A tleap script that builds the chain and sets N, CA, C and O, in Angstrom:
source leaprc.protein.ff14SB
mol = sequence {
  NMET LEU SER PHE GLU SER VAL GLU GLU VAL
  CYS GLU SER LYS SER ILE THR LEU VAL VAL
  HIE PRO ALA ILE ARG ARG ALA VAL LYS GLY
  TYR GLU GLU SER PHE TYR ILE GLY LEU ARG
  CYS PHE LEU LYS GLY GLU THR ASP GLY CLEU
}
set mol.1.N position { -13.999 11.021 6.815 }
set mol.1.CA position { -13.327 12.246 7.207 }
set mol.1.C position { -13.164 13.153 5.990 }
set mol.1.O position { -12.791 12.700 4.908 }
set mol.2.N position { -13.439 14.397 6.181 }
set mol.2.CA position { -13.280 15.389 5.121 }
set mol.2.C position { -11.802 15.717 4.967 }
set mol.2.O position { -11.105 15.961 5.953 }
set mol.3.N position { -11.336 15.720 3.743 }
set mol.3.CA position { -9.929 16.012 3.476 }
set mol.3.C position { -9.837 17.127 2.448 }
set mol.3.O position { -10.833 17.513 1.836 }
set mol.4.N position { -8.620 17.640 2.269 }
set mol.4.CA position { -8.408 18.659 1.248 }
set mol.4.C position { -8.830 18.136 -0.111 }
set mol.4.O position { -9.419 18.865 -0.910 }
set mol.5.N position { -8.531 16.880 -0.369 }
set mol.5.CA position { -8.845 16.305 -1.672 }
set mol.5.C position { -10.346 16.298 -1.933 }
set mol.5.O position { -10.782 16.612 -3.041 }
set mol.6.N position { -11.142 15.940 -0.922 }
set mol.6.CA position { -12.589 15.910 -1.129 }
set mol.6.C position { -13.158 17.315 -1.308 }
set mol.6.O position { -14.083 17.513 -2.096 }
set mol.7.N position { -12.614 18.283 -0.587 }
set mol.7.CA position { -13.046 19.676 -0.763 }
set mol.7.C position { -12.663 20.166 -2.153 }
set mol.7.O position { -13.452 20.830 -2.825 }
set mol.8.N position { -11.450 19.833 -2.578 }
set mol.8.CA position { -10.999 20.247 -3.905 }
set mol.8.C position { -11.859 19.634 -4.998 }
set mol.8.O position { -12.125 20.285 -6.008 }
set mol.9.N position { -12.298 18.392 -4.816 }
set mol.9.CA position { -13.165 17.750 -5.796 }
set mol.9.C position { -14.491 18.494 -5.928 }
set mol.9.O position { -14.977 18.716 -7.037 }
set mol.10.N position { -15.074 18.881 -4.787 }
set mol.10.CA position { -16.333 19.620 -4.823 }
set mol.10.C position { -16.119 20.970 -5.497 }
set mol.10.O position { -16.930 21.392 -6.321 }
set mol.11.N position { -15.029 21.647 -5.146 }
set mol.11.CA position { -14.731 22.938 -5.759 }
set mol.11.C position { -14.572 22.790 -7.268 }
set mol.11.O position { -15.108 23.590 -8.035 }
set mol.12.N position { -13.845 21.778 -7.687 }
set mol.12.CA position { -13.628 21.561 -9.113 }
set mol.12.C position { -14.949 21.296 -9.832 }
set mol.12.O position { -15.162 21.787 -10.941 }
set mol.13.N position { -15.826 20.529 -9.213 }
set mol.13.CA position { -17.112 20.228 -9.853 }
set mol.13.C position { -17.972 21.480 -10.009 }
set mol.13.O position { -18.840 21.529 -10.881 }
set mol.14.N position { -17.738 22.494 -9.171 }
set mol.14.CA position { -18.493 23.742 -9.238 }
set mol.14.C position { -17.703 24.860 -9.914 }
set mol.14.O position { -18.117 26.019 -9.890 }
set mol.15.N position { -16.561 24.508 -10.520 }
set mol.15.CA position { -15.686 25.470 -11.201 }
set mol.15.C position { -15.241 26.603 -10.272 }
set mol.15.O position { -15.203 27.772 -10.656 }
set mol.16.N position { -14.903 26.215 -9.034 }
set mol.16.CA position { -14.401 27.155 -8.028 }
set mol.16.C position { -12.943 26.817 -7.769 }
set mol.16.O position { -12.586 25.649 -7.619 }
set mol.17.N position { -12.104 27.842 -7.717 }
set mol.17.CA position { -10.692 27.630 -7.432 }
set mol.17.C position { -10.456 27.792 -5.936 }
set mol.17.O position { -10.728 28.850 -5.367 }
set mol.18.N position { -9.952 26.747 -5.308 }
set mol.18.CA position { -9.626 26.779 -3.887 }
set mol.18.C position { -8.134 27.024 -3.754 }
set mol.18.O position { -7.322 26.274 -4.296 }
set mol.19.N position { -7.775 28.085 -3.026 }
set mol.19.CA position { -6.374 28.414 -2.825 }
set mol.19.C position { -6.102 28.399 -1.327 }
set mol.19.O position { -6.670 29.192 -0.576 }
set mol.20.N position { -5.234 27.496 -0.902 }
set mol.20.CA position { -4.843 27.405 0.502 }
set mol.20.C position { -3.322 27.362 0.541 }
set mol.20.O position { -2.700 26.496 -0.075 }
set mol.21.N position { -2.735 28.294 1.261 }
set mol.21.CA position { -1.281 28.375 1.372 }
set mol.21.C position { -0.745 27.061 1.954 }
set mol.21.O position { -1.354 26.493 2.860 }
set mol.22.N position { 0.389 26.577 1.439 }
set mol.22.CA position { 0.968 25.320 1.937 }
set mol.22.C position { 1.192 25.308 3.456 }
set mol.22.O position { 1.046 24.263 4.089 }
set mol.23.N position { 1.541 26.445 4.039 }
set mol.23.CA position { 1.744 26.497 5.500 }
set mol.23.C position { 0.429 26.250 6.242 }
set mol.23.O position { 0.413 25.616 7.298 }
set mol.24.N position { -0.666 26.753 5.683 }
set mol.24.CA position { -1.982 26.522 6.293 }
set mol.24.C position { -2.352 25.050 6.167 }
set mol.24.O position { -2.868 24.451 7.110 }
set mol.25.N position { -2.088 24.472 5.004 }
set mol.25.CA position { -2.374 23.039 4.813 }
set mol.25.C position { -1.636 22.192 5.835 }
set mol.25.O position { -2.205 21.256 6.397 }
set mol.26.N position { -0.366 22.516 6.079 }
set mol.26.CA position { 0.414 21.759 7.072 }
set mol.26.C position { -0.125 21.993 8.479 }
set mol.26.O position { -0.169 21.074 9.296 }
set mol.27.N position { -0.534 23.227 8.754 }
set mol.27.CA position { -1.002 23.565 10.098 }
set mol.27.C position { -2.298 22.848 10.467 }
set mol.27.O position { -2.499 22.503 11.632 }
set mol.28.N position { -3.169 22.622 9.504 }
set mol.28.CA position { -4.456 21.993 9.811 }
set mol.28.C position { -4.458 20.498 9.510 }
set mol.28.O position { -5.501 19.851 9.607 }
set mol.29.N position { -3.321 19.950 9.152 }
set mol.29.CA position { -3.230 18.510 8.863 }
set mol.29.C position { -3.770 17.725 10.047 }
set mol.29.O position { -3.299 17.880 11.174 }
set mol.30.N position { -4.739 16.901 9.789 }
set mol.30.CA position { -5.379 16.130 10.842 }
set mol.30.C position { -6.644 16.796 11.378 }
set mol.30.O position { -7.432 16.156 12.075 }
set mol.31.N position { -6.844 18.062 11.061 }
set mol.31.CA position { -8.019 18.809 11.516 }
set mol.31.C position { -8.845 19.312 10.338 }
set mol.31.O position { -9.647 20.235 10.481 }
set mol.32.N position { -8.646 18.702 9.176 }
set mol.32.CA position { -9.321 19.181 7.973 }
set mol.32.C position { -10.828 19.212 8.132 }
set mol.32.O position { -11.481 20.140 7.654 }
set mol.33.N position { -11.391 18.210 8.797 }
set mol.33.CA position { -12.847 18.133 8.923 }
set mol.33.C position { -13.393 19.356 9.645 }
set mol.33.O position { -14.330 19.985 9.153 }
set mol.34.N position { -12.843 19.704 10.782 }
set mol.34.CA position { -13.351 20.856 11.515 }
set mol.34.C position { -13.002 22.159 10.814 }
set mol.34.O position { -13.760 23.126 10.894 }
set mol.35.N position { -11.869 22.196 10.130 }
set mol.35.CA position { -11.452 23.398 9.422 }
set mol.35.C position { -12.364 23.684 8.232 }
set mol.35.O position { -12.660 24.845 7.948 }
set mol.36.N position { -12.806 22.656 7.545 }
set mol.36.CA position { -13.583 22.826 6.321 }
set mol.36.C position { -15.066 22.530 6.457 }
set mol.36.O position { -15.768 22.480 5.447 }
set mol.37.N position { -15.566 22.334 7.665 }
set mol.37.CA position { -16.981 22.004 7.806 }
set mol.37.C position { -17.872 23.107 7.243 }
set mol.37.O position { -18.867 22.819 6.578 }
set mol.38.N position { -17.527 24.363 7.501 }
set mol.38.CA position { -18.323 25.478 6.957 }
set mol.38.C position { -18.258 25.539 5.452 }
set mol.38.O position { -19.269 25.762 4.787 }
set mol.39.N position { -17.055 25.339 4.905 }
set mol.39.CA position { -16.879 25.356 3.452 }
set mol.39.C position { -17.666 24.235 2.806 }
set mol.39.O position { -18.327 24.447 1.789 }
set mol.40.N position { -17.606 23.048 3.381 }
set mol.40.CA position { -18.333 21.919 2.821 }
set mol.40.C position { -19.835 22.192 2.817 }
set mol.40.O position { -20.509 21.924 1.823 }
set mol.41.N position { -20.365 22.724 3.923 }
set mol.41.CA position { -21.794 23.029 3.993 }
set mol.41.C position { -22.179 24.068 2.955 }
set mol.41.O position { -23.208 23.937 2.293 }
set mol.42.N position { -21.355 25.102 2.810 }
set mol.42.CA position { -21.617 26.150 1.827 }
set mol.42.C position { -21.636 25.558 0.410 }
set mol.42.O position { -22.552 25.824 -0.367 }
set mol.43.N position { -20.627 24.761 0.089 }
set mol.43.CA position { -20.531 24.203 -1.257 }
set mol.43.C position { -21.679 23.255 -1.568 }
set mol.43.O position { -22.096 23.143 -2.721 }
set mol.44.N position { -22.195 22.571 -0.553 }
set mol.44.CA position { -23.305 21.654 -0.765 }
set mol.44.C position { -24.646 22.375 -0.727 }
set mol.44.O position { -25.690 21.761 -0.948 }
set mol.45.N position { -24.623 23.699 -0.442 }
set mol.45.CA position { -25.860 24.471 -0.407 }
set mol.45.C position { -26.678 24.260 0.838 }
set mol.45.O position { -27.865 24.584 0.858 }
set mol.46.N position { -26.065 23.714 1.898 }
set mol.46.CA position { -26.792 23.421 3.119 }
set mol.46.C position { -26.934 24.636 4.037 }
set mol.46.O position { -27.865 24.697 4.839 }
set mol.47.N position { -26.026 25.594 3.927 }
set mol.47.CA position { -26.021 26.766 4.785 }
set mol.47.C position { -25.113 27.810 4.160 }
set mol.47.O position { -24.548 27.589 3.089 }
set mol.48.N position { -24.973 28.947 4.829 }
set mol.48.CA position { -24.069 29.970 4.329 }
set mol.48.C position { -22.626 29.699 4.748 }
set mol.48.O position { -21.722 30.437 4.357 }
set mol.49.N position { -22.400 28.646 5.540 }
set mol.49.CA position { -21.062 28.255 5.937 }
set mol.49.C position { -20.553 28.921 7.194 }
set mol.49.O position { -19.423 28.671 7.612 }
set mol.50.N position { -21.379 29.779 7.814 }
set mol.50.CA position { -20.940 30.444 9.038 }
set mol.50.C position { -21.139 29.576 10.244 }
set mol.50.O position { -20.819 29.987 11.360 }
savepdb mol mol.pdb
quit
């Protein structure tokens, strides 16, 4: 399962700062995978993330 921590690790490895408001983090708790699927694809260079 994709989590905030795994997304943050990828961002850190690419010297990208990920900023997510704490309220948003709480709101998507448990849905991180679907919330970040586009971001993960973009960061891995698989697609434009749309």
